[in-house]
C-alpha positions as CSV (number, residue, x, y, z in Angstrom):
1,M,121.3,114.2,53.8
2,P,118.0,114.5,52.2
3,T,114.8,114.2,54.6
4,T,111.2,115.1,55.0
5,R,111.2,115.7,58.3
6,P,111.7,119.1,59.7
7,R,115.3,120.6,60.5
8,H,116.1,121.8,63.9
9,T,118.9,124.5,64.2
10,I,120.7,125.3,67.8
11,T,123.2,127.9,68.5
12,E,126.4,126.3,70.8
13,T,126.1,128.7,73.4
14,D,128.2,127.9,77.0
15,E,125.9,125.7,78.3
16,I,125.0,123.2,75.2
17,A,128.8,123.3,74.7
18,A,129.5,121.7,77.9
19,A,126.3,119.5,77.5
20,L,127.8,118.2,74.5
21,H,131.5,117.8,76.5
22,E,129.7,115.5,79.1
23,A,128.0,113.6,76.5
24,A,131.0,113.0,74.9
25,L,132.5,111.2,77.6
26,R,129.5,108.7,77.5
27,W,129.2,108.6,74.2
28,P,132.7,108.4,73.2
29,D,133.4,108.8,68.8
30,Q,130.3,110.7,68.3
31,P,129.5,113.5,66.3
32,P,128.3,116.2,67.6
33,T,124.9,116.1,66.1
34,R,124.1,112.7,67.0
35,L,125.1,113.6,70.8
36,L,122.8,116.3,70.4
37,A,120.1,113.8,69.7
38,L,121.2,111.2,72.1
39,L,121.0,114.2,74.9
40,I,117.2,114.3,73.5
41,I,116.7,111.0,74.0
42,E,117.6,110.8,77.2
43,G,115.8,114.3,78.1
44,R,112.8,113.0,77.1
45,R,113.7,109.8,79.1
46,A,114.3,111.5,81.9
47,L,110.9,113.6,81.8
48,H,109.1,110.3,81.5
49,H,110.6,109.2,84.1
50,N,109.9,111.7,86.7
51,V,106.3,112.0,85.6
52,E,106.0,108.4,86.5
53,N,107.8,108.8,89.5
54,R,106.0,111.3,91.0
55,R,102.0,110.0,90.0
56,A,103.9,106.8,91.9
57,V,104.7,108.7,95.1
58,I,101.4,110.7,94.9
59,A,99.9,106.9,94.6
60,A,101.9,105.4,97.6
61,N,100.9,108.3,99.6
62,A,97.3,109.1,98.9
63,G,95.2,109.0,102.0
64,A,97.5,109.0,104.3
65,L,96.3,112.0,106.4
66,T,92.6,110.4,106.2
67,G,90.9,111.0,109.5
68,T,93.8,113.8,110.5
69,Y,91.3,116.4,110.5
70,E,87.5,116.1,112.5
71,P,84.9,117.1,109.6
72,G,84.4,120.7,110.0
73,Y,87.9,121.8,110.4
74,L,88.7,123.8,107.6
75,E,86.1,126.1,108.4
76,A,86.6,126.3,112.0
77,L,90.1,127.4,110.9
78,R,88.6,129.8,108.3
79,A,85.8,131.0,111.0
80,E,89.5,131.9,113.3
81,W,90.8,134.3,110.5
82,L,87.9,135.8,110.0
83,A,87.4,137.1,114.2
């Protein structure tokens, strides 16, 4: 099909063949090119979810150790290393 968009070519390695097989189980009756597109879209969603999840965990735990170490703790610890 004619397009002005960039095209990409990949070689079907064993790992890619396995991914296509699993994708075909999830999205039956789809041609391999459509399966590749669906896998890329799902991969992007997973990456985005990972980033958002990490940010939520960091925000939920921010400040959890506030007050655990007294002022000057790090300097004292470093001084022990040099002693």
